[in-house]
DOFINU-144460 format. One record per residue (C-alpha): residue in three letters; residue number from 1; x, y, z. Coordinates in steps of 0.25 Angstrom, whole numbers. Layout:
REM residues N
(ala NUM (X Y Z))
...
END
This chain:
REM residues 207
(met 1 (14 -6 201))
(leu 2 (26 1 197))
(val 3 (31 -11 189))
(met 4 (17 -12 182))
(thr 5 (18 3 178))
(phe 6 (32 2 173))
(phe 7 (29 -10 164))
(thr 8 (16 -3 159))
(leu 9 (24 10 156))
(thr 10 (35 2 149))
(ala 11 (24 -6 140))
(his 12 (18 7 137))
(ala 13 (31 13 133))
(ala 14 (34 1 124))
(ile 15 (21 2 117))
(thr 16 (22 17 115))
(ser 17 (36 15 109))
(asp 18 (31 4 99))
(glu 19 (20 13 95))
(arg 20 (29 25 93))
(asp 21 (39 16 85))
(his 22 (27 11 77))
(arg 23 (22 25 73))
(gln 24 (36 29 70))
(ala 25 (38 17 61))
(leu 26 (25 21 53))
(thr 27 (30 35 51))
(gln 28 (43 30 46))
(ala 29 (36 20 36))
(arg 30 (27 31 31))
(ala 31 (39 40 29))
(gly 32 (45 29 20))
(asn 33 (55 24 31))
(his 34 (50 10 30))
(glu 35 (62 2 35))
(thr 36 (63 9 48))
(ala 37 (48 8 50))
(leu 38 (48 -7 47))
(ser 39 (59 -10 57))
(thr 40 (51 -4 68))
(leu 41 (37 -10 63))
(gln 42 (44 -24 62))
(ser 43 (49 -23 76))
(leu 44 (35 -18 81))
(ala 45 (28 -29 74))
(glu 46 (37 -40 79))
(arg 47 (37 -35 93))
(his 48 (22 -33 93))
(pro 49 (15 -44 86))
(glu 50 (2 -41 94))
(lys 51 (1 -28 86))
(pro 52 (-1 -31 72))
(leu 53 (-1 -16 68))
(tyr 54 (14 -16 69))
(leu 55 (15 -28 59))
(tyr 56 (4 -21 50))
(asp 57 (12 -9 49))
(tyr 58 (25 -16 47))
(ile 59 (19 -24 35))
(ala 60 (14 -11 29))
(val 61 (27 -4 30))
(leu 62 (34 -16 24))
(gly 63 (24 -14 12))
(trp 64 (27 1 11))
(ala 65 (42 -3 11))
(glu 66 (39 -12 -1))
(arg 67 (45 -24 7))
(asp 68 (33 -32 1))
(thr 69 (38 -46 4))
(glu 70 (40 -43 18))
(ala 71 (26 -37 20))
(leu 72 (19 -48 13))
(gly 73 (26 -58 21))
(tyr 74 (18 -54 33))
(leu 75 (5 -58 26))
(pro 76 (3 -71 32))
(gln 77 (3 -64 46))
(leu 78 (-8 -55 42))
(asp 79 (-23 -55 43))
(leu 80 (-25 -45 31))
(asn 81 (-39 -42 37))
(lys 82 (-33 -37 49))
(ala 83 (-21 -29 43))
(pro 84 (-23 -14 41))
(asn 85 (-25 -9 27))
(tyr 86 (-12 -2 26))
(thr 87 (-5 -15 29))
(leu 88 (-13 -22 18))
(glu 89 (-10 -11 8))
(ala 90 (4 -13 10))
(leu 91 (4 -28 9))
(gly 92 (-5 -27 -4))
(lys 93 (5 -17 -10))
(ser 94 (17 -27 -6))
(ala 95 (9 -38 -13))
(arg 96 (7 -30 -25))
(asn 97 (22 -26 -26))
(gln 98 (25 -40 -26))
(lys 99 (15 -43 -37))
(arg 100 (7 -52 -28))
(phe 101 (-6 -46 -33))
(pro 102 (-16 -56 -28))
(leu 103 (-10 -54 -14))
(ser 104 (-11 -39 -15))
(ile 105 (-25 -40 -20))
(asp 106 (-29 -48 -8))
(ile 107 (-22 -39 2))
(tyr 108 (-28 -26 -4))
(arg 109 (-42 -33 -5))
(thr 110 (-41 -35 10))
(ala 111 (-37 -21 12))
(val 112 (-49 -16 4))
(arg 113 (-59 -25 11))
(lys 114 (-54 -19 24))
(asn 115 (-55 -5 19))
(pro 116 (-62 -3 6))
(arg 117 (-60 12 7))
(ser 118 (-45 11 7))
(ile 119 (-39 17 -6))
(gln 120 (-26 11 -5))
(ser 121 (-31 -3 -2))
(thr 122 (-41 -2 -14))
(leu 123 (-30 4 -23))
(gly 124 (-20 -7 -19))
(leu 125 (-31 -18 -23))
(ala 126 (-33 -11 -36))
(leu 127 (-18 -11 -40))
(ser 128 (-16 -25 -36))
(leu 129 (-28 -29 -44))
(thr 130 (-23 -22 -56))
(asp 131 (-9 -29 -54))
(asn 132 (-17 -42 -54))
(gly 133 (-24 -39 -67))
(glu 134 (-38 -37 -60))
(ile 135 (-40 -24 -67))
(asp 136 (-55 -23 -67))
(glu 137 (-56 -24 -51))
(ala 138 (-44 -15 -50))
(ser 139 (-51 -5 -59))
(asn 140 (-64 -5 -52))
(leu 141 (-57 -2 -38))
(leu 142 (-49 9 -44))
(ile 143 (-61 15 -51))
(asn 144 (-69 15 -37))
(leu 145 (-57 21 -31))
(leu 146 (-56 32 -41))
(leu 147 (-71 35 -39))
(gln 148 (-68 38 -24))
(tyr 149 (-54 44 -26))
(pro 150 (-53 50 -40))
(ser 151 (-41 58 -37))
(gln 152 (-33 47 -30))
(ile 153 (-20 46 -38))
(asp 154 (-16 32 -33))
(ile 155 (-30 27 -38))
(gln 156 (-28 34 -52))
(asn 157 (-14 28 -54))
(ala 158 (-20 14 -50))
(gln 159 (-31 15 -61))
(ala 160 (-20 19 -71))
(tyr 161 (-12 7 -67))
(ala 162 (-24 -2 -69))
(phe 163 (-26 4 -83))
(ile 164 (-11 1 -86))
(lys 165 (-14 -13 -82))
(gln 166 (-25 -13 -92))
(lys 167 (-16 -7 -103))
(ala 168 (-26 5 -103))
(tyr 169 (-14 15 -104))
(phe 170 (-21 27 -108))
(lys 171 (-31 26 -97))
(ala 172 (-19 25 -87))
(leu 173 (-12 36 -93))
(asn 174 (-24 45 -92))
(ile 175 (-25 42 -77))
(tyr 176 (-10 45 -75))
(asp 177 (-11 58 -82))
(gln 178 (-23 62 -73))
(val 179 (-14 58 -61))
(leu 180 (-2 66 -66))
(lys 181 (-11 79 -68))
(thr 182 (-14 79 -53))
(arg 183 (-1 72 -48))
(pro 184 (10 74 -58))
(glu 185 (20 69 -48))
(asn 186 (13 55 -47))
(arg 187 (24 45 -50))
(glu 188 (14 33 -53))
(ala 189 (6 41 -63))
(gln 190 (19 46 -69))
(arg 191 (25 32 -71))
(gly 192 (12 27 -76))
(arg 193 (11 37 -87))
(ile 194 (25 35 -91))
(leu 195 (23 20 -92))
(ile 196 (10 21 -100))
(thr 197 (16 31 -109))
(ala 198 (28 21 -112))
(arg 199 (18 10 -114))
(leu 200 (9 18 -124))
(gly 201 (22 20 -133))
(ala 202 (27 33 -129))
(pro 203 (40 30 -122))
(his 204 (46 44 -125))
(leu 205 (34 50 -118))
(ala 206 (36 41 -106))
(ala 207 (51 44 -105))
END
């Protein structure tokens, strides 16, 4: 009886320690300390293949750290329909970073199908479609998002990006100006306005 109690307590302590390490790693990752977090999550995933959560989180943080090749290398091991959306979003972004736009679209479509209300999944799909030249579908997604979330800066910037791809520079510039009225520190809008100004033949203003 004492032996059983000892092993039960030891097992419980080990599980508690792993869970604590897992939570700490996620806190580190969210704070931008990706490499330390990845070391812990990789160890947890390797020691506990029966707990896919550790692998899902490891892949997600690989994506956050822009270690895109490594993150995408796990795709053959995954059933995308079972992976959580945050992992799919990280993988979709990694594929987009590597300009593998059809793959990025497929991953984001899976995420949107699983959670149609996810702004980040739908936004990622729209951006990937834009990059792949599928502007009409991307624009429809962005219009629908803006109807639901008219003040969401990320969506406005994405719509401006789609306009740039269509060479509708004045429409894009108008959106960036609207963003900067409420968020003058927004770097994406600042950068977009500078680039458009240069393309419109006013490099001195861009400078």
